[in-house]
C-alpha positions, 0 to 999 in steps of 0.5 A, a space after each residue: 530547514 531541509 524540507 523547505 529547500 527541497 520543496 522550493 527545489 521541487 516547486 522550481 522544477 514543476 514551474 519550469 516543466 509547466 512553462 517549457 512543456 505545458 505539463 499540467 500537474 494536479 495534487 492531492 493533500 490532507 490535514 488531519 488531527 489524531 488522538 492516540 490511546 494505548 492500553 497495556 505494558 507497551 504504552 511506553 512504545 507509543 511514539 510511533 503514532 504522534 498525536 496532534 495536527 498533521 500534514 498528510 503529504 501532498 501527492 503531486 502528479 502529472 499524466 501526459 500523452 507524449 506520442 500516438 498511443 504512448 503516455 507517461 505518468 509521474 507522481 511525487 509525494 512531499 511529506 506523507 507524515 515525514 519531512 521528505 520528498 520521494 518518487 512514488 510512481 514513474 512509468 511510460 506506457 504504450 497502448 497497442 489495443 484495449 486488450 494489450 498495453 505495456 508499461 515500464 517503470 515504477 508502478 503500483 502492485 496489482 495485489 487486490 482491489 484496494 491498492 490498484 484502485 486507491 494507490 494515487 490520491 487515496 487521501 480523497 478517493 478512498 472513503 476511510 482515512 487509513 488503509 487496511 494496515 497490512 496494505 500500508 505503504 512500505 515505510 509505514 507501520 504494519 506493511 507486509 507487501 511491496 505496494 509498488 515495484 520497478 519493472 515491466 507490466 503488461 495488461 488490458 481489458 477484454 469482453 468475455 461472456 457479456 462482462 469485462 475481464 481485466 488482466 495484469 502481470 508485473 515482472 520486477 525487481 525483488 524486494 529486500 530486507 536489511 535484517 541487521 535492523 530487525 529484532 527477533 522476539 523474546 520469550 513472551 512473543 513481543 517484538 523489541 527494538 527496531 524492524 526492517 523496512 521493505 525495500 523495493 530496489 529502484 536502482 538494481 536488484 540485490 538478489 538474482 530472482 525477480 518479483 512476479 505478480 499476476 491479477 485478473 478481475 471479472 466484472 459480471 454482466 448482470 450484477 454490480 459485482 467484480 471478482 479478482 484473483 491474484 498471486 505473487 512470487 516474491 523473492 526476498 533478499 538480504 540487503 544488509 551488509 553489516 555484521 548483524 545481517 542474517 546472511 550475505 548481501 544479495 542472498 535469499 532470505 525468504 521465498 514468499 508465495 501469495 494467492 488471494 481473492 478480492 471482491 467489490 460489490 456496489 448497489 443502491 448505495 450499499 458497498 462491500 469490499 473484501 480481500 483475502 491473502 494466503 501467504 506461504 513463507 519459506 525461510 531459506 536460511 533455516 531448515 524449518 518447514 514453510 510457514 503459513 499466514 493469512 491476512 484479510 479485511 472486509 469493509 461495508 459502507 452505505 451512502 445515506 445521502 449524496 454527501 454522507 457515507 458511514 463505513 465499518 471495516 474489520 482487518 486481521 493478520 494471523 501467522 505462526 509465531 516462528 515465521 521469520 518474515 514477520 519477525 524481520 518486519 516487526 509486525 505482530 499478529 493483530 486485528 482491527 475494528 474501524 468505524 468511519 464517516 465521510 462527508 463530501 463538501 463538494 467534488 474537490 474536498 471531503 471531511 472524514 472521521 475515523 475511530 480505530 481499535 487494534 488488538 494484538 494476539 497478546 491482548 494489547 489494545 490501541 485506540 485511535 481517533 482521527 479527523 481529516 480534511 482531504 482535497 484535490 487541486 486540479 
């Protein structure tokens, strides 16, 4: 099997690196069981969510100081619900002071609290099995933003007013879409056929403009509260070359700007996480006005005991039905209710249970129930 050969190749590479350079790898993994129920006319299109036991990917990562003030990080994912091996992150960092550092490479996008906090090892570190759907990784259903980017990052932490201020800025390759793979809606508003996957362009940039993301977060001195503000200028280029593409390869499709706020609060066992995104999509190949959209989630959790934590999350995505960006992606307007329970067996592994209802603007409903055993090897 191809996946077996790839795993053996990667295992051999890891063994060689560990032996030759004393490079220490650690890994996150999970095993899940998923049950899926679909209500409505779209039940025949439910193959996107296979039922049964699933290996949730193995995150293999290593961090090492390679010089005074200089470090490097590498992360591979084996599987992740597919039989593939992919590079998830690879960067080198130079720290000049706590308030100023520079990274270059494949880095996580600083859009809000969730992606910056749980990007690595989310299988164990995040309390729920799933992420808010619109923050899914680029190759997953519901994804609407690039969760990683290739470029240069500057950031740091400084004291301010008795609290701490974090800041980060990324300048990287713009994202692109192959519109020949996407489908526009029929009169009823439902998407038919395929959808274009977000491409982050690790080898060059098909467009002329670059992605810019800014985020700053402040931890208050006398309250267990952190508030973040972020923004993104996201040029979306055409990466398709076929006759079905909406424009020429490398030409601009969408000029997207995003502004948002994130909140994290934790006190006496109670935890609250929320993010709000205001999205403006300017279609560059039509004369129509700029489309506005919004996406947000709010998650509540309470640590009943040292090991047991129930949670609830609500997620919503709303946009104008004429917005080309979401039609290219094949993502419908929808809202989700998630009820979850986490039980820590010990610091290295946890059991999670999740019941999930999603509802589209047309009223179609899906129900998911999942149980997961997540772990870390270190």
